[in-house]
PDB file as gemmi writes it, atoms N, CA and C in Angstrom:
CRYST1    1.000    1.000    1.000  90.00  90.00  90.00 P 1                      
ATOM      1  N   MET A   1      14.221   0.822  -9.953  1.00  0.00           N  
ATOM      2  CA  MET A   1      12.814   0.977  -9.641  1.00  0.00           C  
ATOM      3  C   MET A   1      12.633   0.934  -8.116  1.00  0.00           C  
ATOM      4  N   ASN A   2      11.724   1.741  -7.628  1.00  0.00           N  
ATOM      5  CA  ASN A   2      11.410   1.778  -6.204  1.00  0.00           C  
ATOM      6  C   ASN A   2      10.604   0.541  -5.834  1.00  0.00           C  
ATOM      7  N   LYS A   3      10.716   0.137  -4.578  1.00  0.00           N  
ATOM      8  CA  LYS A   3      10.032  -1.073  -4.134  1.00  0.00           C  
ATOM      9  C   LYS A   3       9.132  -0.755  -2.946  1.00  0.00           C  
ATOM     10  N   VAL A   4       7.875  -1.136  -3.079  1.00  0.00           N  
ATOM     11  CA  VAL A   4       6.907  -0.962  -2.001  1.00  0.00           C  
ATOM     12  C   VAL A   4       6.319  -2.333  -1.697  1.00  0.00           C  
ATOM     13  N   THR A   5       6.373  -2.727  -0.430  1.00  0.00           N  
ATOM     14  CA  THR A   5       5.806  -4.014  -0.042  1.00  0.00           C  
ATOM     15  C   THR A   5       4.740  -3.808   1.028  1.00  0.00           C  
ATOM     16  N   PHE A   6       3.733  -4.649   0.957  1.00  0.00           N  
ATOM     17  CA  PHE A   6       2.612  -4.614   1.896  1.00  0.00           C  
ATOM     18  C   PHE A   6       2.551  -5.944   2.630  1.00  0.00           C  
ATOM     19  N   ASN A   7       2.407  -5.911   3.932  1.00  0.00           N  
ATOM     20  CA  ASN A   7       2.158  -7.132   4.697  1.00  0.00           C  
ATOM     21  C   ASN A   7       0.645  -7.313   4.677  1.00  0.00           C  
ATOM     22  N   VAL A   8       0.156  -7.978   3.637  1.00  0.00           N  
ATOM     23  CA  VAL A   8      -1.286  -8.045   3.395  1.00  0.00           C  
ATOM     24  C   VAL A   8      -2.055  -8.735   4.518  1.00  0.00           C  
ATOM     25  N   ASP A   9      -1.407  -9.615   5.259  1.00  0.00           N  
ATOM     26  CA  ASP A   9      -2.108 -10.289   6.347  1.00  0.00           C  
ATOM     27  C   ASP A   9      -2.396  -9.372   7.530  1.00  0.00           C  
ATOM     28  N   LEU A  10      -1.668  -8.267   7.638  1.00  0.00           N  
ATOM     29  CA  LEU A  10      -1.910  -7.310   8.715  1.00  0.00           C  
ATOM     30  C   LEU A  10      -2.784  -6.130   8.288  1.00  0.00           C  
ATOM     31  N   CYS A  11      -2.969  -5.957   6.988  1.00  0.00           N  
ATOM     32  CA  CYS A  11      -3.749  -4.828   6.455  1.00  0.00           C  
ATOM     33  C   CYS A  11      -5.220  -4.983   6.831  1.00  0.00           C  
ATOM     34  N   LYS A  12      -5.808  -3.886   7.332  1.00  0.00           N  
ATOM     35  CA  LYS A  12      -7.228  -3.927   7.684  1.00  0.00           C  
ATOM     36  C   LYS A  12      -8.095  -3.189   6.661  1.00  0.00           C  
ATOM     37  N   GLY A  13      -7.491  -2.814   5.536  1.00  0.00           N  
ATOM     38  CA  GLY A  13      -8.258  -2.218   4.450  1.00  0.00           C  
ATOM     39  C   GLY A  13      -8.892  -0.889   4.773  1.00  0.00           C  
ATOM     40  N   CYS A  14      -8.243  -0.090   5.594  1.00  0.00           N  
ATOM     41  CA  CYS A  14      -8.827   1.193   6.002  1.00  0.00           C  
ATOM     42  C   CYS A  14      -8.845   2.223   4.864  1.00  0.00           C  
ATOM     43  N   GLY A  15      -7.928   2.086   3.912  1.00  0.00           N  
ATOM     44  CA  GLY A  15      -7.910   2.984   2.758  1.00  0.00           C  
ATOM     45  C   GLY A  15      -7.149   4.274   2.953  1.00  0.00           C  
ATOM     46  N   LEU A  16      -6.515   4.472   4.102  1.00  0.00           N  
ATOM     47  CA  LEU A  16      -5.762   5.706   4.329  1.00  0.00           C  
ATOM     48  C   LEU A  16      -4.597   5.839   3.348  1.00  0.00           C  
ATOM     49  N   CYS A  17      -3.959   4.729   3.034  1.00  0.00           N  
ATOM     50  CA  CYS A  17      -2.841   4.765   2.078  1.00  0.00           C  
ATOM     51  C   CYS A  17      -3.334   5.104   0.672  1.00  0.00           C  
ATOM     52  N   VAL A  18      -4.521   4.626   0.335  1.00  0.00           N  
ATOM     53  CA  VAL A  18      -5.111   4.903  -0.977  1.00  0.00           C  
ATOM     54  C   VAL A  18      -5.308   6.407  -1.136  1.00  0.00           C  
ATOM     55  N   GLU A  19      -5.830   7.039  -0.110  1.00  0.00           N  
ATOM     56  CA  GLU A  19      -6.080   8.484  -0.150  1.00  0.00           C  
ATOM     57  C   GLU A  19      -4.789   9.291  -0.107  1.00  0.00           C  
ATOM     58  N   ALA A  20      -3.762   8.778   0.560  1.00  0.00           N  
ATOM     59  CA  ALA A  20      -2.515   9.525   0.735  1.00  0.00           C  
ATOM     60  C   ALA A  20      -1.618   9.497  -0.497  1.00  0.00           C  
ATOM     61  N   CYS A  21      -1.770   8.523  -1.353  1.00  0.00           N  
ATOM     62  CA  CYS A  21      -0.880   8.365  -2.508  1.00  0.00           C  
ATOM     63  C   CYS A  21      -1.086   9.490  -3.528  1.00  0.00           C  
ATOM     64  N   PRO A  22      -0.046  10.290  -3.786  1.00  0.00           N  
ATOM     65  CA  PRO A  22      -0.193  11.393  -4.743  1.00  0.00           C  
ATOM     66  C   PRO A  22      -0.315  10.912  -6.188  1.00  0.00           C  
ATOM     67  N   LYS A  23       0.154   9.722  -6.470  1.00  0.00           N  
ATOM     68  CA  LYS A  23       0.083   9.161  -7.826  1.00  0.00           C  
ATOM     69  C   LYS A  23      -1.178   8.324  -8.048  1.00  0.00           C  
ATOM     70  N   LYS A  24      -1.940   8.088  -6.990  1.00  0.00           N  
ATOM     71  CA  LYS A  24      -3.195   7.322  -7.045  1.00  0.00           C  
ATOM     72  C   LYS A  24      -2.999   5.932  -7.651  1.00  0.00           C  
ATOM     73  N   ILE A  25      -1.931   5.246  -7.202  1.00  0.00           N  
ATOM     74  CA  ILE A  25      -1.641   3.907  -7.724  1.00  0.00           C  
ATOM     75  C   ILE A  25      -1.891   2.799  -6.699  1.00  0.00           C  
ATOM     76  N   ILE A  26      -2.370   3.157  -5.523  1.00  0.00           N  
ATOM     77  CA  ILE A  26      -2.680   2.158  -4.498  1.00  0.00           C  
ATOM     78  C   ILE A  26      -4.186   1.937  -4.479  1.00  0.00           C  
ATOM     79  N   THR A  27      -4.573   0.666  -4.437  1.00  0.00           N  
ATOM     80  CA  THR A  27      -5.990   0.322  -4.399  1.00  0.00           C  
ATOM     81  C   THR A  27      -6.216  -0.787  -3.379  1.00  0.00           C  
ATOM     82  N   LEU A  28      -7.447  -0.930  -2.960  1.00  0.00           N  
ATOM     83  CA  LEU A  28      -7.846  -2.075  -2.141  1.00  0.00           C  
ATOM     84  C   LEU A  28      -8.310  -3.150  -3.113  1.00  0.00           C  
ATOM     85  N   ASP A  29      -7.769  -4.349  -2.983  1.00  0.00           N  
ATOM     86  CA  ASP A  29      -8.069  -5.435  -3.919  1.00  0.00           C  
ATOM     87  C   ASP A  29      -9.411  -6.080  -3.583  1.00  0.00           C  
ATOM     88  N   PRO A  30     -10.435  -5.859  -4.415  1.00  0.00           N  
ATOM     89  CA  PRO A  30     -11.765  -6.384  -4.119  1.00  0.00           C  
ATOM     90  C   PRO A  30     -11.876  -7.901  -4.294  1.00  0.00           C  
ATOM     91  N   GLU A  31     -10.869  -8.521  -4.905  1.00  0.00           N  
ATOM     92  CA  GLU A  31     -10.921  -9.955  -5.170  1.00  0.00           C  
ATOM     93  C   GLU A  31     -10.142 -10.792  -4.156  1.00  0.00           C  
ATOM     94  N   VAL A  32      -9.436 -10.139  -3.231  1.00  0.00           N  
ATOM     95  CA  VAL A  32      -8.601 -10.855  -2.265  1.00  0.00           C  
ATOM     96  C   VAL A  32      -9.061 -10.534  -0.844  1.00  0.00           C  
ATOM     97  N   LEU A  33      -9.095 -11.562  -0.019  1.00  0.00           N  
ATOM     98  CA  LEU A  33      -9.343 -11.380   1.409  1.00  0.00           C  
ATOM     99  C   LEU A  33      -8.125 -11.904   2.160  1.00  0.00           C  
ATOM    100  N   ASN A  34      -7.657 -11.133   3.147  1.00  0.00           N  
ATOM    101  CA  ASN A  34      -6.520 -11.593   3.947  1.00  0.00           C  
ATOM    102  C   ASN A  34      -7.010 -12.456   5.115  1.00  0.00           C  
ATOM    103  N   LYS A  35      -6.089 -12.840   5.982  1.00  0.00           N  
ATOM    104  CA  LYS A  35      -6.424 -13.705   7.128  1.00  0.00           C  
ATOM    105  C   LYS A  35      -7.488 -13.095   8.042  1.00  0.00           C  
ATOM    106  N   LYS A  36      -7.506 -11.774   8.096  1.00  0.00           N  
ATOM    107  CA  LYS A  36      -8.456 -11.084   8.976  1.00  0.00           C  
ATOM    108  C   LYS A  36      -9.812 -10.851   8.302  1.00  0.00           C  
ATOM    109  N   GLY A  37      -9.903 -11.173   7.006  1.00  0.00           N  
ATOM    110  CA  GLY A  37     -11.159 -10.990   6.279  1.00  0.00           C  
ATOM    111  C   GLY A  37     -11.319  -9.636   5.629  1.00  0.00           C  
ATOM    112  N   TYR A  38     -10.226  -8.898   5.495  1.00  0.00           N  
ATOM    113  CA  TYR A  38     -10.263  -7.574   4.873  1.00  0.00           C  
ATOM    114  C   TYR A  38      -9.699  -7.631   3.451  1.00  0.00           C  
ATOM    115  N   HIS A  39     -10.096  -6.670   2.634  1.00  0.00           N  
ATOM    116  CA  HIS A  39      -9.512  -6.504   1.310  1.00  0.00           C  
ATOM    117  C   HIS A  39      -8.232  -5.680   1.480  1.00  0.00           C  
ATOM    118  N   PRO A  40      -7.064  -6.281   1.257  1.00  0.00           N  
ATOM    119  CA  PRO A  40      -5.802  -5.581   1.499  1.00  0.00           C  
ATOM    120  C   PRO A  40      -5.446  -4.585   0.393  1.00  0.00           C  
ATOM    121  N   ALA A  41      -4.600  -3.655   0.754  1.00  0.00           N  
ATOM    122  CA  ALA A  41      -4.112  -2.661  -0.200  1.00  0.00           C  
ATOM    123  C   ALA A  41      -2.956  -3.235  -1.009  1.00  0.00           C  
ATOM    124  N   GLY A  42      -2.778  -2.666  -2.186  1.00  0.00           N  
ATOM    125  CA  GLY A  42      -1.670  -3.056  -3.049  1.00  0.00           C  
ATOM    126  C   GLY A  42      -1.474  -2.017  -4.130  1.00  0.00           C  
ATOM    127  N   ILE A  43      -0.370  -2.125  -4.854  1.00  0.00           N  
ATOM    128  CA  ILE A  43      -0.064  -1.162  -5.914  1.00  0.00           C  
ATOM    129  C   ILE A  43      -0.474  -1.731  -7.256  1.00  0.00           C  
ATOM    130  N   LYS A  44      -1.164  -0.925  -8.056  1.00  0.00           N  
ATOM    131  CA  LYS A  44      -1.591  -1.402  -9.366  1.00  0.00           C  
ATOM    132  C   LYS A  44      -0.586  -1.092 -10.463  1.00  0.00           C  
ATOM    133  N   ASP A  45       0.307  -0.114 -10.267  1.00  0.00           N  
ATOM    134  CA  ASP A  45       1.319   0.206 -11.270  1.00  0.00           C  
ATOM    135  C   ASP A  45       2.597   0.671 -10.566  1.00  0.00           C  
ATOM    136  N   ALA A  46       3.423  -0.294 -10.169  1.00  0.00           N  
ATOM    137  CA  ALA A  46       4.620  -0.010  -9.376  1.00  0.00           C  
ATOM    138  C   ALA A  46       5.629   0.892 -10.096  1.00  0.00           C  
ATOM    139  N   ASP A  47       5.624   0.899 -11.409  1.00  0.00           N  
ATOM    140  CA  ASP A  47       6.562   1.739 -12.162  1.00  0.00           C  
ATOM    141  C   ASP A  47       6.306   3.227 -11.952  1.00  0.00           C  
ATOM    142  N   LYS A  48       5.109   3.586 -11.566  1.00  0.00           N  
ATOM    143  CA  LYS A  48       4.765   4.995 -11.352  1.00  0.00           C  
ATOM    144  C   LYS A  48       5.055   5.479  -9.932  1.00  0.00           C  
ATOM    145  N   CYS A  49       5.468   4.569  -9.055  1.00  0.00           N  
ATOM    146  CA  CYS A  49       5.741   4.929  -7.660  1.00  0.00           C  
ATOM    147  C   CYS A  49       6.958   5.853  -7.578  1.00  0.00           C  
ATOM    148  N   ILE A  50       6.816   6.949  -6.819  1.00  0.00           N  
ATOM    149  CA  ILE A  50       7.918   7.899  -6.640  1.00  0.00           C  
ATOM    150  C   ILE A  50       8.591   7.737  -5.274  1.00  0.00           C  
ATOM    151  N   ALA A  51       8.200   6.712  -4.536  1.00  0.00           N  
ATOM    152  CA  ALA A  51       8.774   6.385  -3.223  1.00  0.00           C  
ATOM    153  C   ALA A  51       8.723   7.555  -2.242  1.00  0.00           C  
ATOM    154  N   CYS A  52       7.618   8.266  -2.246  1.00  0.00           N  
ATOM    155  CA  CYS A  52       7.451   9.390  -1.328  1.00  0.00           C  
ATOM    156  C   CYS A  52       7.161   8.915   0.099  1.00  0.00           C  
ATOM    157  N   ALA A  53       6.703   7.680   0.241  1.00  0.00           N  
ATOM    158  CA  ALA A  53       6.396   7.050   1.522  1.00  0.00           C  
ATOM    159  C   ALA A  53       5.198   7.673   2.242  1.00  0.00           C  
ATOM    160  N   MET A  54       4.371   8.398   1.535  1.00  0.00           N  
ATOM    161  CA  MET A  54       3.158   8.947   2.153  1.00  0.00           C  
ATOM    162  C   MET A  54       2.234   7.818   2.595  1.00  0.00           C  
ATOM    163  N   CYS A  55       2.189   6.751   1.809  1.00  0.00           N  
ATOM    164  CA  CYS A  55       1.343   5.613   2.157  1.00  0.00           C  
ATOM    165  C   CYS A  55       1.803   4.982   3.468  1.00  0.00           C  
ATOM    166  N   ALA A  56       3.105   4.781   3.596  1.00  0.00           N  
ATOM    167  CA  ALA A  56       3.660   4.176   4.807  1.00  0.00           C  
ATOM    168  C   ALA A  56       3.471   5.083   6.017  1.00  0.00           C  
ATOM    169  N   THR A  57       3.574   6.374   5.813  1.00  0.00           N  
ATOM    170  CA  THR A  57       3.393   7.336   6.888  1.00  0.00           C  
ATOM    171  C   THR A  57       1.960   7.323   7.414  1.00  0.00           C  
ATOM    172  N   MET A  58       1.005   7.163   6.518  1.00  0.00           N  
ATOM    173  CA  MET A  58      -0.413   7.195   6.897  1.00  0.00           C  
ATOM    174  C   MET A  58      -0.910   5.873   7.476  1.00  0.00           C  
ATOM    175  N   CYS A  59      -0.226   4.773   7.212  1.00  0.00           N  
ATOM    176  CA  CYS A  59      -0.702   3.456   7.631  1.00  0.00           C  
ATOM    177  C   CYS A  59      -0.629   3.304   9.158  1.00  0.00           C  
ATOM    178  N   PRO A  60      -1.780   3.152   9.814  1.00  0.00           N  
ATOM    179  CA  PRO A  60      -1.782   3.031  11.277  1.00  0.00           C  
ATOM    180  C   PRO A  60      -1.258   1.683  11.780  1.00  0.00           C  
ATOM    181  N   ASP A  61      -1.185   0.705  10.887  1.00  0.00           N  
ATOM    182  CA  ASP A  61      -0.753  -0.635  11.293  1.00  0.00           C  
ATOM    183  C   ASP A  61       0.648  -0.994  10.802  1.00  0.00           C  
ATOM    184  N   VAL A  62       1.337  -0.052  10.218  1.00  0.00           N  
ATOM    185  CA  VAL A  62       2.725  -0.206   9.754  1.00  0.00           C  
ATOM    186  C   VAL A  62       2.878  -1.455   8.875  1.00  0.00           C  
ATOM    187  N   VAL A  63       2.022  -1.583   7.871  1.00  0.00           N  
ATOM    188  CA  VAL A  63       2.109  -2.738   6.987  1.00  0.00           C  
ATOM    189  C   VAL A  63       2.847  -2.441   5.680  1.00  0.00           C  
ATOM    190  N   ILE A  64       3.243  -1.180   5.490  1.00  0.00           N  
ATOM    191  CA  ILE A  64       3.874  -0.777   4.226  1.00  0.00           C  
ATOM    192  C   ILE A  64       5.341  -0.429   4.429  1.00  0.00           C  
ATOM    193  N   THR A  65       6.176  -0.982   3.561  1.00  0.00           N  
ATOM    194  CA  THR A  65       7.606  -0.682   3.558  1.00  0.00           C  
ATOM    195  C   THR A  65       7.961  -0.097   2.200  1.00  0.00           C  
ATOM    196  N   VAL A  66       8.632   1.054   2.196  1.00  0.00           N  
ATOM    197  CA  VAL A  66       9.039   1.710   0.954  1.00  0.00           C  
ATOM    198  C   VAL A  66      10.555   1.741   0.883  1.00  0.00           C  
ATOM    199  N   GLU A  67      11.091   1.252  -0.233  1.00  0.00           N  
ATOM    200  CA  GLU A  67      12.532   1.285  -0.462  1.00  0.00           C  
ATOM    201  C   GLU A  67      12.795   2.100  -1.721  1.00  0.00           C  
ATOM    202  N   LYS A  68      13.533   3.171  -1.563  1.00  0.00           N  
ATOM    203  CA  LYS A  68      13.819   4.052  -2.693  1.00  0.00           C  
ATOM    204  C   LYS A  68      15.095   3.601  -3.392  1.00  0.00           C  
ATOM    205  N   ASN A  69      15.014   3.459  -4.700  1.00  0.00           N  
ATOM    206  CA  ASN A  69      16.170   3.089  -5.500  1.00  0.00           C  
ATOM    207  C   ASN A  69      17.024   4.321  -5.724  1.00  0.00           C  
ATOM    208  N   VAL A  70      18.255   4.265  -5.227  1.00  0.00           N  
ATOM    209  CA  VAL A  70      19.140   5.424  -5.360  1.00  0.00           C  
ATOM    210  C   VAL A  70      20.198   5.199  -6.397  1.00  0.00           C  
TER     211      VAL A  70                                                      
END                                                                             
């Protein structure tokens, strides 16, 4: 399985990763606030991730790491 990690304390909740995801599995968590007071991004169904890294490419704050299972 592919692994995607978010540094939620650095996420500013801009939503660019949400829009970039072709599988539409990234969301901003409305129930969580990070240290900066933003709703951080996260994956709702990691099994559907294809590790395309579009989310990481779009993130202006480099909070997303994608590891593809080979």
